[in-house]
Structures are given as C-alpha cells and as structure tokens.
N, CA and C atoms as an extended XYZ file, in Angstrom:
354
Properties=species:S:1:pos:R:3:atomname:S:1:resname:S:1:resid:I:1 pbc="F F F"
N       -40.516       -1.346        6.507 N   MET     1
C       -41.322       -0.591        7.449 CA  MET     1
C       -41.207       -1.260        8.821 C   MET     1
N       -41.053       -0.431        9.847 N   GLN     2
C       -40.946       -0.935       11.207 CA  GLN     2
C       -42.251       -0.691       11.953 C   GLN     2
N       -42.417       -1.399       13.058 N   ALA     3
C       -43.632       -1.226       13.860 CA  ALA     3
C       -43.777        0.212       14.332 C   ALA     3
N       -42.652        0.915       14.528 N   SER     4
C       -42.702        2.302       14.988 CA  SER     4
C       -43.141        3.260       13.877 C   SER     4
N       -43.251        2.776       12.639 N   ASP     5
C       -43.643        3.608       11.497 CA  ASP     5
C       -45.085        3.377       11.056 C   ASP     5
N       -45.913        2.811       11.887 N   THR     6
C       -47.290        2.500       11.525 CA  THR     6
C       -48.181        3.730       11.667 C   THR     6
N       -49.471        3.557       11.389 N   ALA     7
C       -50.430        4.651       11.517 CA  ALA     7
C       -50.531        5.134       12.962 C   ALA     7
N       -50.198        4.276       13.904 N   TYR     8
C       -50.175        4.636       15.314 CA  TYR     8
C       -48.726        4.554       15.784 C   TYR     8
N       -47.955        5.589       15.514 N   PRO     9
C       -46.520        5.507       15.791 CA  PRO     9
C       -46.203        5.301       17.266 C   PRO     9
N       -45.123        4.598       17.474 N   ARG    10
C       -44.567        4.377       18.807 CA  ARG    10
C       -43.112        4.791       18.766 C   ARG    10
N       -42.556        5.059       19.919 N   LEU    11
C       -41.145        5.391       19.990 CA  LEU    11
C       -40.322        4.121       19.873 C   LEU    11
N       -39.294        4.172       19.051 N   LYS    12
C       -38.392        3.036       18.925 CA  LYS    12
C       -37.653        2.826       20.244 C   LYS    12
N       -37.147        1.640       20.437 N   SER    13
C       -36.401        1.373       21.670 CA  SER    13
C       -34.914        1.657       21.530 C   SER    13
N       -34.419        1.715       20.293 N   SER    14
C       -33.002        2.046       20.095 CA  SER    14
C       -32.875        3.021       18.922 C   SER    14
N       -31.869        3.865       19.011 N   PHE    15
C       -31.660        4.923       18.025 CA  PHE    15
C       -30.187        5.009       17.686 C   PHE    15
N       -29.907        5.474       16.463 N   ASN    16
C       -28.520        5.811       16.156 CA  ASN    16
C       -28.354        7.317       16.381 C   ASN    16
N       -27.133        7.779       16.371 N   ALA    17
C       -26.852        9.190       16.679 CA  ALA    17
C       -27.553       10.134       15.703 C   ALA    17
N       -27.621        9.753       14.432 N   GLY    18
C       -28.271       10.595       13.432 CA  GLY    18
C       -29.762       10.769       13.698 C   GLY    18
N       -30.421        9.698       14.105 N   GLU    19
C       -31.852        9.787       14.416 CA  GLU    19
C       -32.096       10.683       15.621 C   GLU    19
N       -31.283       10.523       16.649 N   LEU    20
C       -31.445       11.376       17.828 CA  LEU    20
C       -31.232       12.843       17.467 C   LEU    20
N       -30.223       13.104       16.691 N   GLU    21
C       -29.931       14.479       16.281 CA  GLU    21
C       -31.062       15.056       15.428 C   GLU    21
N       -31.510       14.303       14.457 N   ARG    22
C       -32.525       14.775       13.512 CA  ARG    22
C       -33.898       14.940       14.161 C   ARG    22
N       -34.303       14.000       14.983 N   TRP    23
C       -35.668       13.991       15.503 CA  TRP    23
C       -35.819       14.606       16.887 C   TRP    23
N       -34.760       14.587       17.687 N   TYR    24
C       -34.932       14.967       19.091 CA  TYR    24
C       -34.048       16.115       19.564 C   TYR    24
N       -33.322       16.761       18.679 N   SER    25
C       -32.556       17.951       19.052 CA  SER    25
C       -33.387       19.184       18.752 C   SER    25
N       -33.590       20.051       19.742 N   PRO    26
C       -34.409       21.241       19.501 CA  PRO    26
C       -33.717       22.231       18.573 C   PRO    26
N       -34.487       22.810       17.688 N   THR    27
C       -33.983       23.828       16.762 CA  THR    27
C       -33.983       25.187       17.461 C   THR    27
N       -33.323       26.184       16.883 N   PRO    28
C       -33.388       27.522       17.480 CA  PRO    28
C       -34.825       28.042       17.598 C   PRO    28
N       -35.669       27.743       16.619 N   GLU    29
C       -37.075       28.167       16.687 CA  GLU    29
C       -37.794       27.511       17.864 C   GLU    29
N       -37.524       26.235       18.069 N   GLU    30
C       -38.146       25.519       19.184 CA  GLU    30
C       -37.645       26.040       20.522 C   GLU    30
N       -36.376       26.389       20.577 N   CYS    31
C       -35.830       26.967       21.807 CA  CYS    31
C       -36.465       28.323       22.091 C   CYS    31
N       -36.679       29.102       21.046 N   GLY    32
C       -37.359       30.381       21.214 CA  GLY    32
C       -38.782       30.196       21.700 C   GLY    32
N       -39.487       29.234       21.128 N   PHE    33
C       -40.838       28.920       21.565 CA  PHE    33
C       -40.823       28.484       23.026 C   PHE    33
N       -39.873       27.645       23.389 N   CYS    34
C       -39.746       27.176       24.766 CA  CYS    34
C       -39.585       28.365       25.716 C   CYS    34
N       -38.770       29.317       25.342 N   THR    35
C       -38.534       30.489       26.177 CA  THR    35
C       -39.809       31.292       26.401 C   THR    35
N       -40.687       31.331       25.393 N   THR    36
C       -41.929       32.094       25.554 CA  THR    36
C       -42.963       31.355       26.397 C   THR    36
N       -42.873       30.016       26.460 N   VAL    37
C       -43.874       29.213       27.164 CA  VAL    37
C       -43.451       28.888       28.593 C   VAL    37
N       -42.199       28.536       28.775 N   VAL    38
C       -41.705       28.061       30.060 CA  VAL    38
C       -41.280       29.240       30.919 C   VAL    38
N       -41.773       29.255       32.138 N   ARG    39
C       -41.478       30.370       33.043 CA  ARG    39
C       -40.170       30.191       33.797 C   ARG    39
N       -39.775       28.977       34.051 N   GLY    40
C       -38.552       28.740       34.810 CA  GLY    40
C       -37.776       27.568       34.259 C   GLY    40
N       -36.539       27.463       34.666 N   GLN    41
C       -35.677       26.382       34.190 CA  GLN    41
C       -36.143       25.009       34.681 C   GLN    41
N       -36.874       24.973       35.772 N   SER    42
C       -37.238       23.679       36.350 CA  SER    42
C       -38.137       22.839       35.438 C   SER    42
N       -38.897       23.470       34.565 N   THR    43
C       -39.789       22.710       33.680 CA  THR    43
C       -39.335       22.709       32.219 C   THR    43
N       -38.232       23.364       31.921 N   ARG    44
C       -37.744       23.450       30.537 CA  ARG    44
C       -37.483       22.060       29.943 C   ARG    44
N       -36.811       21.208       30.705 N   PHE    45
C       -36.472       19.878       30.213 CA  PHE    45
C       -37.728       19.065       29.908 C   PHE    45
N       -38.682       19.080       30.811 N   GLY    46
C       -39.939       18.380       30.577 CA  GLY    46
C       -40.674       18.923       29.367 C   GLY    46
N       -40.663       20.244       29.206 N   PHE    47
C       -41.311       20.851       28.050 CA  PHE    47
C       -40.662       20.368       26.751 C   PHE    47
N       -39.341       20.372       26.701 N   LEU    48
C       -38.655       19.936       25.475 CA  LEU    48
C       -38.935       18.465       25.173 C   LEU    48
N       -38.976       17.625       26.187 N   LEU    49
C       -39.343       16.215       25.966 CA  LEU    49
C       -40.760       16.103       25.421 C   LEU    49
N       -41.672       16.884       25.985 N   THR    50
C       -43.062       16.879       25.532 CA  THR    50
C       -43.160       17.327       24.083 C   THR    50
N       -42.483       18.405       23.754 N   LEU    51
C       -42.521       18.950       22.393 CA  LEU    51
C       -41.937       17.971       21.381 C   LEU    51
N       -40.746       17.478       21.645 N   LYS    52
C       -40.062       16.634       20.649 CA  LYS    52
C       -40.759       15.285       20.458 C   LYS    52
N       -41.264       14.695       21.522 N   THR    53
C       -41.952       13.419       21.341 CA  THR    53
C       -43.311       13.617       20.668 C   THR    53
N       -43.992       14.720       20.959 N   PHE    54
C       -45.255       15.002       20.272 CA  PHE    54
C       -45.013       15.203       18.778 C   PHE    54
N       -43.965       15.920       18.420 N   GLN    55
C       -43.659       16.125       17.004 CA  GLN    55
C       -43.445       14.797       16.292 C   GLN    55
N       -42.817       13.875       16.935 N   ARG    56
C       -42.512       12.584       16.310 CA  ARG    56
C       -43.727       11.664       16.263 C   ARG    56
N       -44.538       11.687       17.324 N   LEU    57
C       -45.640       10.728       17.440 CA  LEU    57
C       -46.998       11.269       17.021 C   LEU    57
N       -47.215       12.559       17.242 N   GLY    58
C       -48.527       13.135       16.973 CA  GLY    58
C       -49.475       12.991       18.150 C   GLY    58
N       -48.983       12.483       19.258 N   HIS    59
C       -49.754       12.397       20.500 CA  HIS    59
C       -48.785       12.532       21.668 C   HIS    59
N       -49.331       12.770       22.845 N   PHE    60
C       -48.499       13.022       24.018 CA  PHE    60
C       -48.265       11.741       24.804 C   PHE    60
N       -47.059       11.637       25.362 N   VAL    61
C       -46.689       10.507       26.214 CA  VAL    61
C       -46.064       11.051       27.495 C   VAL    61
N       -46.051       10.240       28.525 N   THR    62
C       -45.391       10.614       29.766 CA  THR    62
C       -43.938       10.144       29.745 C   THR    62
N       -43.157       10.664       30.655 N   SER    63
C       -41.721       10.380       30.644 CA  SER    63
C       -41.395        8.894       30.798 C   SER    63
N       -42.251        8.136       31.476 N   ASP    64
C       -41.970        6.705       31.628 CA  ASP    64
C       -42.159        5.933       30.322 C   ASP    64
N       -42.740        6.570       29.312 N   GLN    65
C       -42.920        5.950       27.996 CA  GLN    65
C       -41.836        6.365       27.000 C   GLN    65
N       -40.926        7.218       27.440 N   ILE    66
C       -39.869        7.730       26.567 CA  ILE    66
C       -38.589        6.941       26.811 C   ILE    66
N       -37.997        6.393       25.756 N   PRO    67
C       -36.761        5.621       25.923 CA  PRO    67
C       -35.635        6.461       26.537 C   PRO    67
N       -34.802        5.793       27.299 N   ASP    68
C       -33.673        6.466       27.945 CA  ASP    68
C       -32.795        7.214       26.949 C   ASP    68
N       -32.621        6.671       25.747 N   ALA    69
C       -31.756        7.310       24.756 CA  ALA    69
C       -32.218        8.728       24.437 C   ALA    69
N       -33.521        8.941       24.328 N   ILE    70
C       -34.062       10.271       24.037 CA  ILE    70
C       -33.863       11.194       25.236 C   ILE    70
N       -34.186       10.701       26.416 N   ILE    71
C       -34.030       11.506       27.626 CA  ILE    71
C       -32.567       11.879       27.825 C   ILE    71
N       -31.669       10.918       27.676 N   ASP    72
C       -30.241       11.188       27.843 CA  ASP    72
C       -29.737       12.185       26.801 C   ASP    72
N       -30.217       12.052       25.564 N   HIS    73
C       -29.817       12.951       24.488 CA  HIS    73
C       -30.212       14.400       24.805 C   HIS    73
N       -31.460       14.605       25.198 N   LEU    74
C       -31.910       15.973       25.519 CA  LEU    74
C       -31.238       16.505       26.780 C   LEU    74
N       -30.991       15.641       27.758 N   ALA    75
C       -30.301       16.085       28.973 CA  ALA    75
C       -28.882       16.545       28.641 C   ALA    75
N       -28.234       15.826       27.752 N   LYS    76
C       -26.876       16.215       27.337 CA  LYS    76
C       -26.903       17.574       26.638 C   LYS    76
N       -27.870       17.777       25.757 N   ILE    77
C       -27.996       19.066       25.070 CA  ILE    77
C       -28.230       20.190       26.075 C   ILE    77
N       -29.098       19.929       27.053 N   GLU    78
C       -29.434       20.936       28.065 CA  GLU    78
C       -28.346       21.084       29.129 C   GLU    78
N       -27.416       20.132       29.174 N   GLY    79
C       -26.331       20.198       30.153 CA  GLY    79
C       -26.783       19.951       31.583 C   GLY    79
N       -27.761       19.034       31.718 N   ILE    80
C       -28.288       18.734       33.052 CA  ILE    80
C       -28.263       17.229       33.299 C   ILE    80
N       -28.211       16.821       34.574 N   PRO    81
C       -28.328       15.391       34.866 CA  PRO    81
C       -29.788       14.960       34.749 C   PRO    81
N       -29.991       13.697       34.438 N   VAL    82
C       -31.353       13.163       34.346 CA  VAL    82
C       -31.879       12.915       35.758 C   VAL    82
N       -33.058       13.444       36.046 N   ASP    83
C       -33.708       13.258       37.337 CA  ASP    83
C       -35.089       12.661       37.066 C   ASP    83
N       -35.195       11.339       37.153 N   ARG    84
C       -36.451       10.647       36.834 CA  ARG    84
C       -37.588       11.050       37.772 C   ARG    84
N       -37.275       11.313       39.022 N   GLU    85
C       -38.317       11.727       39.967 CA  GLU    85
C       -38.878       13.100       39.581 C   GLU    85
N       -38.004       14.000       39.154 N   ALA    86
C       -38.466       15.319       38.701 CA  ALA    86
C       -39.339       15.175       37.459 C   ALA    86
N       -38.997       14.249       36.576 N   LEU    87
C       -39.819       14.020       35.378 CA  LEU    87
C       -41.188       13.459       35.759 C   LEU    87
N       -41.225       12.576       36.735 N   LYS    88
C       -42.514       12.039       37.198 CA  LYS    88
C       -43.386       13.149       37.768 C   LYS    88
N       -42.773       14.058       38.526 N   ARG    89
C       -43.529       15.192       39.071 CA  ARG    89
C       -44.015       16.095       37.943 C   ARG    89
N       -43.175       16.308       36.942 N   TYR    90
C       -43.568       17.123       35.791 CA  TYR    90
C       -44.769       16.501       35.076 C   TYR    90
N       -44.751       15.182       34.914 N   ASP    91
C       -45.825       14.475       34.204 CA  ASP    91
C       -47.210       14.742       34.793 C   ASP    91
N       -47.290       14.957       36.096 N   ILE    92
C       -48.587       15.168       36.747 CA  ILE    92
C       -48.822       16.634       37.123 C   ILE    92
N       -47.939       17.509       36.663 N   SER    93
C       -48.019       18.910       37.069 CA  SER    93
C       -48.989       19.724       36.208 C   SER    93
N       -49.421       20.813       36.777 N   LEU    94
C       -50.229       21.775       36.035 CA  LEU    94
C       -49.413       22.395       34.905 C   LEU    94
N       -48.127       22.558       35.133 N   SER    95
C       -47.252       23.113       34.087 CA  SER    95
C       -47.308       22.259       32.826 C   SER    95
N       -47.243       20.942       32.985 N   ARG    96
C       -47.286       20.066       31.803 CA  ARG    96
C       -48.605       20.232       31.057 C   ARG    96
N       -49.701       20.330       31.795 N   LYS    97
C       -50.999       20.520       31.141 CA  LYS    97
C       -51.011       21.814       30.335 C   LYS    97
N       -50.430       22.853       30.878 N   THR    98
C       -50.322       24.129       30.160 CA  THR    98
C       -49.422       23.973       28.933 C   THR    98
N       -48.326       23.260       29.097 N   HIS    99
C       -47.398       23.037       27.985 CA  HIS    99
C       -48.046       22.230       26.870 C   HIS    99
N       -48.823       21.225       27.214 N   VAL   100
C       -49.519       20.412       26.208 CA  VAL   100
C       -50.434       21.302       25.372 C   VAL   100
N       -51.180       22.185       26.017 N   ARG   101
C       -52.054       23.107       25.271 CA  ARG   101
C       -51.235       24.000       24.338 C   ARG   101
N       -50.098       24.456       24.811 N   SER   102
C       -49.241       25.313       23.989 CA  SER   102
C       -48.675       24.561       22.792 C   SER   102
N       -48.222       23.343       23.023 N   VAL   103
C       -47.644       22.536       21.934 CA  VAL   103
C       -48.708       22.216       20.883 C   VAL   103
N       -49.906       21.914       21.324 N   ARG   104
C       -50.993       21.630       20.371 CA  ARG   104
C       -51.272       22.815       19.455 C   ARG   104
N       -51.104       24.013       19.957 N   GLY   105
C       -51.487       25.202       19.212 CA  GLY   105
C       -50.400       25.838       18.379 C   GLY   105
N       -49.209       25.276       18.347 N   VAL   106
C       -48.099       25.915       17.631 CA  VAL   106
C       -47.767       25.174       16.340 C   VAL   106
N       -47.307       25.919       15.366 N   ARG   107
C       -46.807       25.338       14.106 CA  ARG   107
C       -45.359       25.766       13.947 C   ARG   107
N       -44.452       24.822       14.125 N   LEU   108
C       -43.028       25.081       13.984 CA  LEU   108
C       -42.545       24.449       12.683 C   LEU   108
N       -41.374       24.868       12.181 N   PRO   109
C       -40.832       24.228       10.976 CA  PRO   109
C       -40.708       22.724       11.163 C   PRO   109
N       -40.747       22.000       10.064 N   ALA   110
C       -40.706       20.535       10.092 CA  ALA   110
C       -39.438       20.035       10.783 C   ALA   110
N       -39.546       18.886       11.398 N   ILE   111
C       -38.421       18.248       12.054 CA  ILE   111
C       -37.313       18.025       11.027 C   ILE   111
N       -36.093       18.324       11.443 N   GLY   112
C       -34.957       18.087       10.570 CA  GLY   112
C       -34.732       19.197        9.560 C   GLY   112
N       -35.479       20.304        9.658 N   SER   113
C       -35.307       21.375        8.678 CA  SER   113
C       -34.116       22.265        9.009 C   SER   113
N       -33.638       22.194       10.239 N   GLY   114
C       -32.485       22.982       10.634 CA  GLY   114
C       -31.424       22.091       11.228 C   GLY   114
N       -30.190       22.580       11.246 N   THR   115
C       -29.119       21.770       11.788 CA  THR   115
C       -28.604       22.320       13.111 C   THR   115
N       -28.943       23.562       13.428 N   GLU   116
C       -28.495       24.143       14.682 CA  GLU   116
C       -29.443       23.771       15.799 C   GLU   116
N       -28.898       23.739       17.005 N   ILE   117
C       -29.711       23.472       18.185 CA  ILE   117
C       -29.543       24.613       19.162 C   ILE   117
N       -30.333       24.576       20.241 N   CYS   118
C       -30.310       25.639       21.262 CA  CYS   118
C       -28.892       25.941       21.716 C   CYS   118
C-alpha cells in the first residue's frame, strides 16, 4: 500500500503510461458529459482535469496540486499546449465553480471501464 492509497487519497508524483491511460484518459461518456456542461473550448481542459482528478481522489484540487504528468497527458489527448496561467485563471473562475457542482451531481461508469477516449 502506498501513501496515495490511504483513506485520504493524494495524487502520486509519478505515473506509468498504463496508470495515466486507465485513470486520467476521458471515456466517450465523459466526453459527452463534458460537451453538455462546457460552453466553450476555453474551459474544456480545466473541466476534464477537474473531473478526472475528482474521480480518482473523491475531492477537488486546483491545478497547482496536479502533477505535471497528468496535465501533460490530458493536454496531449486534447491536442493543446499546456498553459499554466490559463489553468490558474480557471481555478478561480465562476466556470470552475459551476463545473464542480456538475461533477458532484453526475454518475459516470467506473474509471477504467472503457478503453476508448474522446
């Protein structure tokens, strides 16, 4: 058992490719949910980070608490460059607060139940 697997989970500092794929790649269902919640492309990346880290931890974290490996992995999937300043703005935005409420209220299939991504 690792410290990240305790009753109060934390994000690991290093990941292998399988863990990133299994835990942090959005499924088609999650992408569909994202499309219904997010109004524009500018907040899509922040929403996906919020969703995937909440699924893993059971609580919300800000982008400065998310390891680079996770951010880089999702940015690669989304085909966008990482913009840390944009993530900081997202963290304090009204959009994020709306997204947090949406994520709390949804029940999606369990992590790792699908192999396809957006």
